[in-house]
Each structure stands twice: as C-alpha cells, then as structure tokens.
Legacy VTK file of the C-alpha trace (Angstrom):
# vtk DataFile Version 3.0
C-alpha trace
ASCII
DATASET POLYDATA
POINTS 71 float
94.090 162.475 92.124
97.340 164.257 92.670
97.461 167.999 92.998
100.415 168.195 90.625
101.724 165.950 87.883
105.169 165.836 86.356
104.133 166.221 82.697
107.584 165.402 81.312
107.529 161.934 82.871
103.975 160.993 81.911
104.874 159.949 78.368
108.636 160.031 77.834
108.619 158.653 74.262
108.357 160.878 71.211
105.355 160.978 68.937
106.089 158.456 66.132
103.698 160.256 63.766
105.231 163.715 64.012
106.715 163.413 60.485
103.306 162.518 59.048
101.519 165.630 60.273
99.618 167.490 57.582
99.718 171.181 56.819
96.619 172.960 55.605
97.233 175.059 52.492
95.198 176.819 49.837
95.772 175.698 46.261
94.045 176.523 42.989
93.227 173.409 40.958
91.379 173.293 37.634
87.772 172.108 37.749
88.592 169.223 35.385
91.295 167.990 37.742
89.036 168.174 40.777
86.273 166.395 38.836
88.734 163.640 37.869
89.716 163.026 41.493
86.087 163.211 42.637
85.185 160.508 40.087
88.097 158.390 41.335
86.822 159.027 44.856
83.384 157.670 44.046
84.902 154.511 42.528
87.350 153.866 45.351
85.399 155.177 48.332
88.396 157.291 49.384
87.818 161.057 49.836
89.091 163.033 46.846
91.357 165.240 48.953
93.001 162.116 50.351
93.486 160.802 46.803
95.147 164.049 45.744
97.412 163.870 48.798
98.281 160.222 48.088
99.141 161.041 44.473
101.310 164.016 45.395
102.986 162.032 48.187
103.803 159.269 45.707
105.305 161.836 43.318
107.462 163.270 46.093
108.496 159.846 47.433
109.563 158.640 43.985
111.089 162.006 43.071
109.032 162.214 39.885
110.066 165.021 37.569
107.559 167.008 35.571
107.440 165.965 31.936
105.533 168.648 30.107
105.349 169.307 26.433
103.491 172.173 24.832
101.818 171.302 21.555
LINES 1 72
71 0 1 2 3 4 5 6 7 8 9 10 11 12 13 14 15 16 17 18 19 20 21 22 23 24 25 26 27 28 29 30 31 32 33 34 35 36 37 38 39 40 41 42 43 44 45 46 47 48 49 50 51 52 53 54 55 56 57 58 59 60 61 62 63 64 65 66 67 68 69 70
C-alpha cells in the first residue's frame, strides 16, 4: 500500500446519481392517505414511502397543477 494517495485522481468522473439524491423531510399526511398508500404497498410489494415519492415525482415531472374544488 502507498503511504499517500492522490484522492482527486482516484475517480475523476462525477457521480451520475447526484441529481437523484433524496432529502429527508417531515410532512404531516392524513391517516386516510397513509392507509391508502399502505394498501397500495401491500398489493404492489413496493414500500409505501417509495410509492408516495414516485407519485409526487410523477406530479413534479409532468408539472401537474392542483385541481381542487370545495363542495
């Protein structure tokens, strides 16, 4: 082994996944909503938090606008 390594030259290419890093946040979600995603999770075998992230990512990617109506 060498006594010293030149770290900058060990891996000169950039991390291709840097844009896909996740940020941990705290969010309040209604119990009904969490239960819905947990049921979807059981059917699909995908963790419910991943499903929520996939849904929100799809909304952001497709620039979906909120369509709310109060009855």
